C-alpha positions in Angstrom: -91.6 39.0 45.2 -91.2 35.0 45.6 -90.3 35.6 49.4 -93.0 37.8 50.1 -95.7 35.0 48.2 -93.8 32.1 50.6 -94.2 34.2 53.7 -97.9 34.5 53.1 -98.1 30.8 51.6 -96.9 29.7 55.5 -98.9 32.5 57.1 -102.8 31.1 55.5 -101.2 27.5 56.2 -101.5 27.6 59.4 -104.9 28.9 58.7 -106.0 25.8 57.5 -106.0 23.6 60.3 -103.6 20.8 62.1 -103.0 19.3 58.7 -101.2 21.9 57.3 -99.7 23.0 60.4 -96.4 22.0 59.3 -94.3 22.3 56.1 -91.2 20.1 55.2 -89.4 22.4 53.0 -87.3 20.3 49.9 -83.7 21.9 49.6 -84.5 22.5 46.0 -87.9 24.1 46.9 -89.9 21.4 44.0 -92.1 20.2 46.8 -94.4 20.8 49.5 -95.3 17.6 52.4 -97.4 18.3 55.4 -96.8 15.8 58.4 -100.0 14.9 58.5 -102.7 12.3 56.7 -103.6 14.0 52.4 -106.5 14.8 51.9 -108.7 12.7 49.0 -108.8 15.6 47.1 -107.5 15.6 43.9 -104.5 17.7 44.0 -101.5 19.3 41.5 -98.5 16.8 41.1 -95.0 18.3 41.1 -91.9 16.0 39.7 -88.7 16.2 41.7 -85.3 14.7 41.0 -86.3 11.7 43.6 -89.8 11.7 43.2 -91.1 11.8 39.4 -94.7 12.5 40.3 -95.2 13.2 43.8 -98.6 15.0 44.7 -98.5 18.2 46.8 -101.3 17.7 49.2 -104.7 20.0 49.3 -103.7 21.7 52.5 -100.4 23.1 50.5 -102.6 23.8 47.5 -103.0 27.5 48.8 -105.2 28.8 46.0 -105.7 32.9 46.3 -108.0 34.8 44.4 -106.4 34.4 41.1 -105.6 30.4 41.6 -102.2 30.0 42.2 -100.2 28.1 44.6 -96.8 29.7 46.1 -94.3 28.2 47.5 -90.1 28.8 47.6 -87.5 25.8 49.5 -86.2 27.6 52.3 -82.9 27.5 51.5 -83.4 30.2 48.4 -85.0 32.5 50.9 -81.6 34.3 52.6 -80.1 33.7 48.8 -82.8 36.2 47.7 -82.3 38.5 50.7 -78.6 38.7 49.7 -79.2 39.1 46.0 -82.5 41.4 47.1 -79.7 43.5 49.2 -77.3 43.5 46.7 -79.6 44.8 43.8 -80.4 47.6 46.3 -76.9 48.7 46.8 -75.4 48.2 42.4 -78.5 50.7 42.2 -77.4 52.9 44.3 -74.0 53.2 43.0 -75.0 53.5 39.5 -77.3 56.4 40.1 -74.6 57.7 42.5 -72.2 57.2 38.9 -75.3 58.7 36.8 -75.3 61.8 39.1 -71.8 62.5 39.4 -71.9 62.3 35.3 -74.6 64.2 34.3 -74.1 66.8 37.2 -70.4 67.4 35.8 -71.7 67.8 32.2 -74.2 70.4 33.4 -71.7 71.9 35.5 -69.4 72.3 32.4 -72.3 73.4 30.1 -73.0 76.4 32.7 -69.3 76.9 32.8 -69.1 77.3 29.5 -72.3 79.4 28.5 -71.5 81.8 31.2 -71.0 85.2 29.1 -68.1 87.1 29.3 -68.2 90.9 29.5 -67.7 93.0 26.1 -64.5 95.1 26.1 -64.4 98.2 27.9 -64.7 101.7 25.8 -61.5 103.3 26.6 -60.1 106.2 24.7 -57.5 108.6 24.3 -59.4 111.3 22.6 -62.7 110.7 24.4 -63.9 109.1 21.4 -68.0 107.4 22.3 -67.5 104.2 20.8 -71.1 103.1 22.3 -72.5 103.6 18.7 -69.8 101.3 17.4 -70.5 98.6 20.1 -74.7 98.5 19.7 -73.7 97.8 16.0 -71.9 95.2 16.7 -73.7 93.7 20.1 -76.7 93.4 17.6 -74.9 91.6 14.4 -75.5 94.6 12.1 -71.7 94.2 10.7 -72.6 96.6 7.4 -73.4 99.7 9.9 -70.7 98.6 12.2 -67.9 98.8 9.0 -69.6 102.4 8.1 -69.1 103.3 11.6 -65.4 102.3 11.9 -64.4 104.1 8.9 -66.1 107.4 10.7 -64.2 107.0 13.8 -60.8 106.4 12.0 -61.7 110.0 10.6 -62.6 111.2 14.1 -59.3 110.2 15.6 -57.7 111.9 12.3 -58.6 115.0 13.4 -60.3 117.8 12.3 -59.5 117.9 8.8 -60.0 114.7 8.1 -63.3 115.4 9.7 -63.1 118.6 7.0 -62.2 116.4 3.9 -64.1 112.9 4.9 -61.4 110.6 4.8 -57.7 109.5 6.0 -54.4 110.4 4.8 -51.9 107.5 5.5 -49.1 109.4 7.4 -52.5 110.5 10.3 -52.8 106.8 11.2 -49.5 106.7 13.1 -51.4 109.4 15.5 -54.1 107.2 16.8 -53.5 106.4 20.1 -52.9 102.7 21.0 -55.8 102.7 23.1 -58.2 103.5 20.8 -56.8 101.4 18.1 -57.3 98.3 20.9 -60.8 99.6 22.3 -61.9 99.0 18.1 -60.2 95.7 17.6 -61.2 94.3 20.7 -64.1 95.2 20.0 -64.4 93.5 16.2 -62.8 90.5 17.6 -65.3 90.2 20.2 -68.6 90.4 18.4 -67.1 88.2 15.3 -65.6 85.5 17.4 -61.8 86.4 16.0 -63.2 86.9 12.7 -63.2 90.1 12.2 -60.4 93.2 12.8 -57.3 94.6 12.7 -55.2 92.2 14.2 -57.0 89.2 12.2 -56.6 91.3 9.4 -52.8 91.7 10.5 -52.2 87.7 10.4 -53.3 87.8 6.9 -51.1 90.7 5.8 -47.8 89.0 7.2 -48.1 85.1 5.4 -45.9 84.0 3.4 -47.7 84.0 0.5 -49.4 87.9 1.0 -46.1 89.5 2.4 -47.7 93.0 1.9 -48.9 92.6 -1.0 -52.0 94.4 -1.6 -53.3 92.5 -4.0 -52.4 88.8 -2.2 -54.2 90.4 0.8 -57.2 91.6 -1.0 -57.9 87.8 -2.3 -56.7 86.5 0.8 -59.9 88.3 2.4 -61.6 88.3 -0.4 -62.4 92.0 -1.0 -61.0 90.3 -4.6 -63.0 87.5 -6.2 -60.1 87.4 -8.6 -56.8 89.0 -9.3 -57.6 92.5 -9.2 -61.3 91.9 -9.4 -62.9 93.5 -6.8 -66.0 93.5 -5.6 -68.3 96.1 -6.0 -68.6 98.5 -2.7 -70.6 98.2 -0.3 -73.3 95.6 -0.9 -71.1 93.0 -2.6 -69.2 92.6 0.8 -69.9 89.6 2.9 -71.7 91.0 5.9 -72.1 88.0 7.7 -69.5 86.5 10.6 -70.4 82.8 9.2 -70.5 83.1 5.7 -67.0 85.6 5.5 -63.5 84.9 5.6 -61.4 85.7 8.3 -60.5 89.5 8.1 -63.2 90.8 5.8 -64.1 93.5 7.8 -63.4 96.2 8.5 -62.8 97.3 4.9 -60.4 100.2 4.3 -60.8 102.4 1.4 -58.2 102.0 -1.0 -59.0 104.0 -3.8 -55.9 106.3 -3.6 -52.9 103.8 -3.0 -52.9 100.9 -0.3 -50.1 103.2 1.9 -53.6 103.1 4.5 -54.0 99.8 4.7 -50.0 99.1 5.5 -50.2 101.7 7.8 -52.9 100.1 9.8 -51.4 96.8 10.0 -48.2 98.5 11.1 -49.8 100.1 14.1 -47.4 100.2 17.5 -50.7 99.3 19.1 -50.5 95.5 17.0 -46.8 95.7 16.8 -45.7 95.8 20.8 -48.9 93.1 20.9 -47.2 91.1 18.5 -44.2 90.9 20.3 -45.4 90.3 23.7 -46.9 86.7 22.3 -43.9 86.1 20.7 
Protein backbone atom coordinates (compact mmCIF):
# COMPACT_ATOMS: atom_id res chain seq x y z
CA UNK A 1 0.00 0.00 0.00
CA UNK A 2 2.82 2.41 0.93
CA UNK A 3 4.70 1.70 -2.31
CA UNK A 4 1.64 2.39 -4.43
CA UNK A 5 0.91 5.59 -2.58
CA UNK A 6 4.54 6.85 -2.95
CA UNK A 7 4.40 6.42 -6.71
CA UNK A 8 1.14 8.37 -6.72
CA UNK A 9 2.85 11.07 -4.70
CA UNK A 10 5.70 11.40 -7.22
CA UNK A 11 3.26 11.60 -10.11
CA UNK A 12 1.21 14.24 -8.34
CA UNK A 13 4.31 16.24 -7.47
CA UNK A 14 5.41 16.38 -11.11
CA UNK A 15 2.11 18.05 -11.93
CA UNK A 16 2.68 20.82 -9.37
CA UNK A 17 5.38 22.53 -11.43
CA UNK A 18 9.16 23.03 -11.42
CA UNK A 19 9.29 23.69 -7.68
CA UNK A 20 8.44 20.06 -7.03
CA UNK A 21 9.96 18.48 -10.15
CA UNK A 22 12.76 16.79 -8.22
CA UNK A 23 12.57 14.98 -4.85
CA UNK A 24 15.45 14.07 -2.56
CA UNK A 25 14.40 11.06 -0.46
CA UNK A 26 16.37 10.48 2.72
CA UNK A 27 17.60 6.92 3.31
CA UNK A 28 15.11 6.52 6.13
CA UNK A 29 12.27 8.13 4.22
CA UNK A 30 11.65 10.58 7.09
CA UNK A 31 11.60 13.86 5.12
CA UNK A 32 11.21 15.25 1.59
CA UNK A 33 13.21 18.23 0.25
CA UNK A 34 12.69 19.98 -3.11
CA UNK A 35 15.59 21.41 -5.14
CA UNK A 36 13.85 24.75 -5.66
CA UNK A 37 13.01 27.50 -3.18
CA UNK A 38 10.48 26.58 -0.48
CA UNK A 39 7.09 28.26 -0.45
CA UNK A 40 6.35 30.79 2.26
CA UNK A 41 3.18 28.88 3.15
CA UNK A 42 3.28 27.11 6.52
CA UNK A 43 3.99 23.41 6.13
CA UNK A 44 4.07 20.37 8.41
CA UNK A 45 7.28 19.53 10.23
CA UNK A 46 8.80 16.02 10.45
CA UNK A 47 11.70 15.40 12.83
CA UNK A 48 14.76 13.34 11.75
CA UNK A 49 17.97 12.40 13.57
CA UNK A 50 20.00 15.01 11.60
CA UNK A 51 17.38 17.73 11.76
CA UNK A 52 15.01 17.67 14.73
CA UNK A 53 12.55 20.03 13.06
CA UNK A 54 12.98 19.97 9.30
CA UNK A 55 10.00 21.65 7.57
CA UNK A 56 8.35 19.91 4.68
CA UNK A 57 7.80 22.02 1.55
CA UNK A 58 4.27 22.75 0.50
CA UNK A 59 5.02 21.30 -2.93
CA UNK A 60 5.74 17.96 -1.26
CA UNK A 61 2.62 18.09 0.86
CA UNK A 62 0.59 16.09 -1.57
CA UNK A 63 -2.87 16.48 -0.16
CA UNK A 64 -5.53 14.08 -1.49
CA UNK A 65 -9.21 14.02 -0.78
CA UNK A 66 -8.47 12.72 2.71
CA UNK A 67 -5.73 15.36 3.24
CA UNK A 68 -2.91 12.86 3.96
CA UNK A 69 0.78 13.29 3.04
CA UNK A 70 2.14 10.10 1.45
CA UNK A 71 5.90 9.69 1.12
CA UNK A 72 8.35 6.81 1.62
CA UNK A 73 12.09 6.50 1.38
CA UNK A 74 13.63 5.24 -1.83
CA UNK A 75 15.61 2.62 0.07
CA UNK A 76 12.42 1.08 1.44
CA UNK A 77 10.85 0.46 -1.99
CA UNK A 78 12.81 -2.65 -3.02
CA UNK A 79 12.61 -4.01 0.53
CA UNK A 80 8.83 -3.70 0.54
CA UNK A 81 8.63 -5.28 -2.89
CA UNK A 82 10.74 -8.23 -1.75
CA UNK A 83 8.60 -8.61 1.38
CA UNK A 84 5.44 -8.53 -0.69
CA UNK A 85 6.74 -11.27 -3.00
CA UNK A 86 7.88 -13.35 0.00
CA UNK A 87 4.44 -12.97 1.62
CA UNK A 88 2.78 -14.12 -1.57
CA UNK A 89 5.05 -17.17 -1.78
CA UNK A 90 4.34 -17.96 1.88
CA UNK A 91 0.59 -17.72 1.33
CA UNK A 92 0.87 -20.07 -1.63
CA UNK A 93 2.87 -22.59 0.43
CA UNK A 94 0.46 -22.38 3.39
CA UNK A 95 -2.54 -22.82 1.11
CA UNK A 96 -0.84 -25.81 -0.50
CA UNK A 97 -0.32 -27.39 2.92
CA UNK A 98 -3.95 -26.70 3.89
CA UNK A 99 -5.21 -28.19 0.65
CA UNK A 100 -3.06 -31.26 1.20
CA UNK A 101 -4.18 -31.70 4.82
CA UNK A 102 -7.87 -31.11 4.22
CA UNK A 103 -7.76 -33.01 0.96
CA UNK A 104 -6.19 -36.03 2.66
CA UNK A 105 -8.64 -35.85 5.55
CA UNK A 106 -11.57 -35.64 3.17
CA UNK A 107 -10.26 -38.62 1.21
CA UNK A 108 -9.84 -40.70 4.40
CA UNK A 109 -13.37 -39.78 5.50
CA UNK A 110 -14.75 -40.91 2.17
CA UNK A 111 -12.85 -44.20 2.47
CA UNK A 112 -14.23 -44.79 5.97
CA UNK A 113 -17.81 -44.07 4.96
CA UNK A 114 -17.73 -46.53 2.08
CA UNK A 115 -20.35 -49.19 2.83
CA UNK A 116 -19.27 -52.81 2.86
CA UNK A 117 -21.51 -55.23 0.99
CA UNK A 118 -23.78 -57.34 3.15
CA UNK A 119 -23.03 -61.10 3.39
CA UNK A 120 -24.33 -63.40 0.68
CA UNK A 121 -27.46 -65.35 1.53
CA UNK A 122 -26.00 -68.79 0.86
CA UNK A 123 -27.72 -72.05 1.79
CA UNK A 124 -27.07 -75.72 1.10
CA UNK A 125 -30.69 -76.59 1.83
CA UNK A 126 -32.37 -73.89 -0.21
CA UNK A 127 -33.37 -71.89 2.87
CA UNK A 128 -34.49 -68.33 2.16
CA UNK A 129 -32.66 -65.84 4.39
CA UNK A 130 -34.10 -62.68 2.83
CA UNK A 131 -36.65 -62.02 5.62
CA UNK A 132 -33.94 -62.55 8.23
CA UNK A 133 -31.68 -60.14 6.36
CA UNK A 134 -34.43 -57.50 6.16
CA UNK A 135 -35.14 -57.67 9.90
CA UNK A 136 -31.49 -57.15 10.73
CA UNK A 137 -31.01 -54.42 8.13
CA UNK A 138 -33.95 -52.45 9.56
CA UNK A 139 -32.55 -52.77 13.09
CA UNK A 140 -35.48 -54.89 14.32
CA UNK A 141 -33.36 -57.32 16.35
CA UNK A 142 -36.37 -58.71 18.23
CA UNK A 143 -37.97 -59.84 14.98
CA UNK A 144 -34.58 -61.04 13.74
CA UNK A 145 -34.15 -63.18 16.86
CA UNK A 146 -37.54 -64.85 16.31
CA UNK A 147 -36.72 -65.45 12.63
CA UNK A 148 -33.32 -66.88 13.60
CA UNK A 149 -34.97 -69.56 15.77
CA UNK A 150 -37.47 -70.35 13.02
CA UNK A 151 -34.63 -70.82 10.53
CA UNK A 152 -32.81 -73.24 12.85
CA UNK A 153 -36.01 -75.30 13.12
CA UNK A 154 -36.32 -75.29 9.34
CA UNK A 155 -32.70 -76.44 9.00
CA UNK A 156 -33.40 -79.30 11.40
CA UNK A 157 -35.98 -80.74 9.00
CA UNK A 158 -39.72 -81.48 8.67
CA UNK A 159 -39.94 -83.30 12.01
CA UNK A 160 -38.52 -80.29 13.85
CA UNK A 161 -40.88 -77.96 11.99
CA UNK A 162 -43.82 -80.15 13.05
CA UNK A 163 -42.81 -80.25 16.73
CA UNK A 164 -41.72 -76.59 16.79
CA UNK A 165 -38.28 -76.96 18.32
CA UNK A 166 -34.85 -78.54 17.76
CA UNK A 167 -33.27 -81.62 19.32
CA UNK A 168 -29.63 -81.19 20.26
CA UNK A 169 -28.72 -84.15 18.05
CA UNK A 170 -30.15 -82.33 15.01
CA UNK A 171 -27.75 -79.39 15.35
CA UNK A 172 -24.91 -81.52 13.98
CA UNK A 173 -26.82 -81.87 10.72
CA UNK A 174 -26.92 -78.13 10.09
CA UNK A 175 -24.83 -77.34 6.98
CA UNK A 176 -21.75 -75.25 7.68
CA UNK A 177 -22.67 -72.90 4.85
CA UNK A 178 -26.02 -72.06 6.44
CA UNK A 179 -24.58 -71.61 9.91
CA UNK A 180 -21.94 -69.27 8.54
CA UNK A 181 -24.57 -67.29 6.64
CA UNK A 182 -26.68 -66.75 9.76
CA UNK A 183 -23.67 -65.89 11.88
CA UNK A 184 -22.27 -63.49 9.26
CA UNK A 185 -25.59 -61.65 9.05
CA UNK A 186 -25.82 -61.30 12.82
CA UNK A 187 -22.29 -59.94 13.04
CA UNK A 188 -22.60 -57.64 10.05
CA UNK A 189 -25.70 -55.78 11.22
CA UNK A 190 -24.73 -55.67 14.91
CA UNK A 191 -21.17 -54.44 14.33
CA UNK A 192 -19.80 -57.77 15.61
CA UNK A 193 -21.80 -57.64 18.83
CA UNK A 194 -24.26 -60.48 18.18
CA UNK A 195 -23.97 -63.90 16.58
CA UNK A 196 -22.75 -67.42 17.29
CA UNK A 197 -19.10 -66.44 16.90
CA UNK A 198 -19.40 -63.79 19.61
CA UNK A 199 -21.26 -66.21 21.88
CA UNK A 200 -18.60 -68.84 21.30
CA UNK A 201 -15.92 -66.41 22.52
CA UNK A 202 -17.83 -66.03 25.79
CA UNK A 203 -18.51 -69.78 26.01
CA UNK A 204 -14.78 -70.51 25.83
CA UNK A 205 -13.67 -67.83 28.30
CA UNK A 206 -11.61 -69.12 31.23
CA UNK A 207 -14.19 -68.03 33.81
CA UNK A 208 -17.03 -69.70 31.86
CA UNK A 209 -15.55 -72.88 30.34
CA UNK A 210 -18.82 -74.05 28.83
CA UNK A 211 -20.87 -73.75 32.02
CA UNK A 212 -24.35 -72.59 31.10
CA UNK A 213 -25.06 -70.55 34.25
CA UNK A 214 -21.75 -68.65 33.91
CA UNK A 215 -22.40 -68.11 30.22
CA UNK A 216 -25.94 -66.84 30.86
CA UNK A 217 -24.61 -64.27 33.32
CA UNK A 218 -21.87 -63.12 30.93
CA UNK A 219 -24.30 -62.52 28.06
CA UNK A 220 -26.95 -61.09 30.42
CA UNK A 221 -29.54 -63.82 29.95
CA UNK A 222 -29.36 -64.04 33.75
CA UNK A 223 -29.46 -60.83 35.77
CA UNK A 224 -27.99 -62.68 38.75
CA UNK A 225 -27.06 -66.24 39.72
CA UNK A 226 -29.78 -68.43 38.17
CA UNK A 227 -32.05 -65.41 37.89
CA UNK A 228 -33.24 -65.32 34.32
CA UNK A 229 -34.99 -62.57 32.38
CA UNK A 230 -38.61 -63.12 31.38
CA UNK A 231 -38.84 -64.05 27.72
CA UNK A 232 -39.19 -62.26 25.40
CA UNK A 233 -39.73 -58.69 26.59
CA UNK A 234 -37.06 -58.45 29.30
CA UNK A 235 -34.24 -59.25 26.92
CA UNK A 236 -32.32 -56.45 25.21
CA UNK A 237 -32.85 -55.96 21.49
CA UNK A 238 -30.68 -52.87 21.10
CA UNK A 239 -27.12 -53.36 19.84
CA UNK A 240 -25.93 -50.30 21.75
CA UNK A 241 -27.38 -51.22 25.14
CA UNK A 242 -26.96 -55.01 24.94
CA UNK A 243 -23.76 -56.77 25.96
CA UNK A 244 -21.73 -58.80 23.48
CA UNK A 245 -23.25 -62.17 22.68
CA UNK A 246 -26.70 -61.29 24.04
CA UNK A 247 -28.34 -62.39 20.79
CA UNK A 248 -29.46 -64.75 19.34
CA UNK A 249 -31.41 -66.35 22.16
CA UNK A 250 -31.44 -70.14 22.49
CA UNK A 251 -34.23 -71.98 24.26
CA UNK A 252 -32.64 -73.88 27.13
CA UNK A 253 -35.80 -74.91 28.96
CA UNK A 254 -35.07 -78.55 28.07
CA UNK A 255 -31.40 -78.18 28.98
CA UNK A 256 -28.32 -76.47 27.57
CA UNK A 257 -27.37 -79.24 25.15
CA UNK A 258 -28.70 -77.39 22.09
CA UNK A 259 -26.64 -74.33 23.02
CA UNK A 260 -23.56 -76.47 23.59
CA UNK A 261 -23.95 -78.10 20.16
CA UNK A 262 -24.29 -74.67 18.54
CA UNK A 263 -21.12 -73.44 20.26
CA UNK A 264 -19.24 -76.54 19.13
CA UNK A 265 -20.59 -76.63 15.57
CA UNK A 266 -17.96 -77.55 12.94
CA UNK A 267 -18.57 -74.27 11.07
CA UNK A 268 -17.08 -72.30 13.94
CA UNK A 269 -14.55 -74.94 14.94
CA UNK A 270 -12.87 -74.71 11.53
CA UNK A 271 -12.93 -70.91 11.64
CA UNK A 272 -11.16 -71.03 15.01
CA UNK A 273 -8.40 -73.33 13.67
CA UNK A 274 -7.84 -71.13 10.59
CA UNK A 275 -7.49 -67.98 12.73
CA UNK A 276 -5.15 -69.75 15.14
